[in-house]
C-alpha positions in Angstrom: -127.2 -45.9 -119.6 -124.6 -47.2 -117.3 -124.4 -47.2 -113.5 -124.7 -49.7 -110.5 -128.0 -51.5 -111.2 -128.9 -51.5 -107.4 -128.4 -47.8 -107.2 -130.5 -47.2 -110.3 -133.1 -49.3 -108.9 -133.2 -47.6 -105.6 -133.3 -44.2 -107.4 -136.4 -45.5 -109.5 -138.2 -46.8 -106.3 -137.8 -43.5 -104.5 -139.2 -41.7 -107.4 -141.9 -44.0 -107.6 -142.7 -43.9 -103.9 -141.9 -47.7 -103.6 -140.3 -48.6 -100.2 -139.3 -52.2 -100.3 -137.8 -54.3 -97.3 -134.5 -54.5 -99.3 -133.3 -53.9 -102.9 -132.5 -57.0 -104.8 -131.8 -57.7 -108.3 -133.6 -60.5 -110.1 -131.5 -63.4 -111.6 -131.3 -63.5 -115.4 -132.0 -66.9 -117.2 -132.2 -68.0 -120.7 -134.2 -71.0 -122.1 -134.7 -72.4 -125.7 -138.4 -72.8 -126.5 -140.0 -73.4 -129.8 -136.7 -72.8 -131.6 -136.1 -69.4 -130.1 -133.8 -68.2 -127.1 -136.0 -66.7 -124.4 -134.8 -64.4 -121.5 -136.7 -64.3 -118.2 -135.8 -62.9 -114.6 -136.5 -64.8 -111.3 -136.8 -62.9 -108.2 -135.9 -66.0 -105.9 -137.7 -67.4 -102.9 -138.6 -70.7 -104.8 -140.3 -72.1 -101.8 -143.0 -69.6 -101.8 -146.1 -69.6 -104.1 -145.3 -69.1 -107.8 -146.4 -66.1 -109.8 -145.6 -65.9 -113.6 -145.7 -62.4 -115.0 -146.4 -61.7 -118.7 -145.8 -58.1 -119.8 -147.5 -55.8 -122.4 -146.6 -55.0 -125.9 -143.3 -52.8 -126.4 -142.5 -53.5 -122.6 -140.2 -56.1 -121.0 -140.0 -58.5 -118.0 -138.7 -55.5 -116.1 -142.0 -53.6 -116.2 -142.8 -55.6 -113.0 -139.8 -54.6 -111.2 -141.1 -52.0 -108.8 -144.1 -54.1 -107.6 -141.8 -57.1 -107.5 -139.7 -55.5 -104.9 -142.9 -55.3 -102.7 -144.0 -58.7 -103.5 -140.9 -61.0 -103.6 -140.9 -61.7 -99.7 -144.4 -63.3 -100.2 -144.2 -64.9 -103.7 -141.8 -66.7 -106.1 -142.0 -64.2 -109.1 -140.9 -65.1 -112.6 -141.2 -62.6 -115.5 -140.7 -63.5 -119.1 -139.6 -61.5 -121.9 -142.1 -62.6 -124.6 -141.2 -63.2 -128.1 -139.8 -60.2 -130.0 -139.5 -58.2 -126.8 -136.6 -57.3 -124.4 -133.7 -59.9 -124.6 -135.7 -62.6 -126.2 -135.3 -63.5 -129.9 -137.5 -62.2 -132.5 -139.9 -64.5 -134.8 -137.7 -65.4 -137.7 -140.6 -65.0 -140.3 -142.0 -61.6 -140.1 -145.3 -63.0 -141.8 -146.0 -65.5 -139.0 -149.0 -65.0 -136.7 -147.0 -63.8 -133.7 -150.1 -63.7 -131.3 -150.6 -67.4 -131.9 -147.0 -68.4 -131.3 -147.0 -66.3 -128.2 -149.7 -68.5 -126.7 -147.9 -71.5 -127.5 -144.7 -69.9 -126.0 -146.7 -69.4 -122.8 -147.4 -73.0 -122.5 -144.0 -74.0 -123.4 -142.4 -71.6 -120.7 -144.8 -72.8 -118.0 -143.9 -76.5 -118.9 -140.3 -75.5 -118.5 -140.7 -74.1 -115.1 -142.5 -77.1 -114.0 -144.6 -75.6 -111.4 -147.4 -77.9 -110.1 -149.4 -74.8 -109.1 -149.0 -71.2 -110.0 -150.7 -67.9 -110.6 -150.5 -66.3 -114.0 -150.5 -62.5 -114.3 -150.8 -60.8 -117.7 -150.8 -57.2 -118.6 -152.4 -56.1 -122.1 -150.7 -58.4 -124.8 -149.6 -60.6 -122.0 -153.2 -60.6 -120.8 -154.6 -61.7 -124.0 -152.0 -64.5 -124.0 -153.2 -65.3 -120.4 -156.9 -65.5 -121.2 -156.1 -68.1 -124.0 -153.8 -70.1 -121.9 -156.1 -70.1 -118.9 -159.0 -71.4 -121.0 -157.1 -74.2 -122.6 -154.9 -75.3 -119.6 -156.6 -74.5 -116.3 -155.3 -77.7 -114.5 -152.4 -76.2 -112.6 -153.7 -72.6 -112.4 -154.5 -71.5 -108.9 -155.3 -67.9 -109.9 -155.4 -65.5 -112.9 -154.8 -61.9 -112.9 -155.5 -59.7 -116.0 -154.3 -56.1 -116.1 -156.1 -53.6 -118.2 -157.3 -55.7 -121.2 -160.5 -57.5 -122.0 -162.2 -59.0 -125.2 -163.5 -55.5 -126.0 -161.0 -52.6 -125.9 -161.1 -49.0 -127.1 -159.6 -48.5 -130.6 -158.7 -45.0 -130.0 -156.3 -45.8 -127.2 -154.6 -48.6 -129.1 -154.0 -45.9 -132.2 -152.7 -43.4 -129.6 -150.1 -45.9 -128.4 -149.2 -47.1 -131.9 -148.7 -43.5 -132.9 -146.4 -42.7 -130.0 -144.3 -45.9 -130.7 -144.0 -44.8 -134.5 -143.1 -41.3 -133.5 -140.2 -42.7 -131.4 -138.9 -45.5 -133.6 -135.3 -44.2 -133.5 -134.0 -41.1 -131.7 -130.5 -39.7 -131.5 -130.2 -39.7 -127.5 -131.6 -41.5 -124.6 -132.8 -38.2 -123.2 -134.9 -37.6 -126.4 -136.8 -40.8 -125.5 -137.1 -39.6 -121.9 -138.6 -36.4 -123.0 -141.2 -37.9 -125.2 -142.1 -40.4 -122.7 -142.6 -37.8 -120.0 -144.9 -35.9 -122.3 -146.8 -39.0 -123.2 -147.3 -40.0 -119.6 -146.9 -36.8 -117.4 -148.2 -38.5 -114.2 -145.3 -40.9 -114.0 -142.1 -39.7 -112.2 -139.1 -38.9 -114.5 -136.9 -41.1 -112.3 -139.3 -44.0 -112.7 -139.6 -43.5 -116.4 -135.8 -43.4 -116.7 -135.5 -46.7 -115.1 -138.2 -48.2 -117.3 -136.6 -46.9 -120.6 -133.3 -48.2 -119.6 -134.6 -51.8 -119.9 -136.9 -51.1 -122.9 -134.3 -49.4 -125.2 -131.2 -50.3 -126.8 -128.5 -48.2 -128.6 -127.5 -48.9 -132.3 -125.3 -47.2 -134.8 -128.3 -45.0 -135.9 -129.2 -43.9 -132.2 -131.6 -45.3 -129.5 -134.6 -47.6 -130.5 -137.0 -49.8 -128.8 -135.8 -53.3 -127.6 -138.6 -55.1 -129.5 -139.4 -56.3 -132.9 -140.6 -53.5 -134.9 -140.3 -54.9 -138.3 -143.1 -53.9 -140.8 -145.8 -56.4 -140.9 -148.1 -57.3 -143.8 -150.2 -54.3 -144.5 -154.0 -55.0 -144.0 -156.8 -53.0 -145.5 -159.5 -51.7 -143.1 -161.9 -54.5 -143.8 -159.3 -57.2 -143.2 -158.1 -55.4 -140.0 -161.7 -55.3 -138.6 -162.3 -59.0 -139.6 -159.1 -60.1 -137.6 -160.1 -57.8 -134.6 -163.6 -59.3 -134.7 -162.2 -62.8 -134.8 -159.9 -62.1 -131.7 -162.7 -60.5 -129.9 -165.0 -63.5 -130.2 -162.0 -65.8 -129.3 -161.4 -63.9 -126.1 -165.1 -63.9 -125.2 -165.1 -67.7 -125.5 -162.0 -67.9 -123.5 -163.3 -65.6 -120.8 -166.5 -67.5 -120.3 -164.6 -70.8 -120.2 -162.1 -70.0 -117.6 -163.0 -71.8 -114.2 -160.1 -70.2 -112.3 -160.5 -67.5 -109.8 -159.6 -64.2 -111.7 -158.9 -60.6 -110.8 -159.3 -58.0 -113.6 -157.3 -54.9 -112.8 -158.2 -51.5 -114.5 -156.5 -48.2 -114.3 -159.2 -45.5 -113.9 -157.4 -43.3 -116.4 -157.1 -46.2 -119.1 -157.7 -45.4 -122.6 -157.7 -49.0 -123.5 -160.2 -50.4 -121.1 -163.4 -48.8 -120.3 -165.3 -49.3 -116.8 -168.2 -50.7 -119.0 -166.1 -53.3 -120.9 -164.4 -54.3 -117.6 -167.4 -54.9 -115.9 -169.0 -56.7 -118.9 -166.2 -59.3 -118.8 -166.1 -59.8 -115.1 -169.9 -60.5 -115.2 -169.5 -62.9 -118.1 -166.7 -65.0 -116.3 -167.4 -67.8 -113.8 -165.3 -66.5 -110.7 -164.1 -63.0 -111.5 -163.8 -59.8 -109.7 -162.8 -56.2 -110.6 -160.6 -53.8 -109.0 -159.9 -50.3 -110.3 -156.8 -48.5 -109.3 -157.2 -44.7 -109.1 -154.9 -42.5 -111.2 -153.4 -45.5 -113.2 -153.3 -45.5 -117.0 -153.0 -48.6 -119.2 -149.6 -49.6 -117.7 -151.1 -50.1 -114.2 -148.1 -51.8 -112.5 -145.8 -49.1 -113.7 -148.1 -46.0 -112.9 -149.3 -47.2 -109.5 -146.8 -50.0 -108.5 -147.6 -49.7 -104.7 -151.5 -50.0 -105.1 -150.9 -52.7 -107.8 -148.8 -54.8 -105.4 -151.3 -54.4 -102.5 -154.3 -55.3 -104.7 -152.5 -58.4 -106.1 -151.4 -59.5 -102.8 -154.8 -59.0 -101.2 -156.5 -61.2 -104.0 -153.9 -63.9 -103.8 -154.3 -64.0 -99.8 -157.9 -64.7 -100.4 -157.7 -67.1 -103.3 -154.6 -69.1 -102.9 -154.6 -72.4 -100.8 -153.0 -71.9 -97.4 -149.2 -72.1 -97.4 
């Protein structure tokens, strides 16, 4: 996919119903952390309150682009390509516990940025990493936003996403991916999906494939998988209860990952948390409803951040 980046962004914004004050591309940066080269994007305005964004699995830093266009005049937004995703290096040893390494990557990245105070926003996989970081290192954290994930999630929705990813491992043409994505998420505009896939895919000699680490992991039997899942759930409950930071949990009303019941349970268990549900959004709330997501994030931060 080639073309003028600003024109492609403008076309995606129009398709998504996003009307920003102006169209601006973020700056690309690289940094070495924990022996790997990490890519991230910076939306500028460094004098404004800092907001660090962590994407979900199989996504990239550009999943936030449409919302970022609406928020960049009020906040300094920085979005990371996490380990094994986007333009960041992959974990060298496929047997390593990538989830634990990502939590350490988050800490190292935030130390690199050096912000005295900031907000952390994490979606799905990025939300899991954010839960753990916020519990262990709340000192500089002014606010926490978790998007469509909690200690308890719905296994059926996770399996559905895994099956979609497996069915689209490598396809001949970019348009084949777009067709599959449109059927998987028919509520998202084709123009916006095209833009999202432009950043999430890469072309190889075999065809088009996802721009993330899809190497086979060690196969677990059902008992081992359940045991690891239970351990993660217990860890996340412990983290959620320990977080002292004002927290917003954002749930898509059409999510197949986070139920309304599970969302309410975790908000009730946390010290200073509130829940907002965005009508019509699925799991990737910031992509499905970028305008509503930006509005809710801004409203929360206006209430919770120190005056600036």
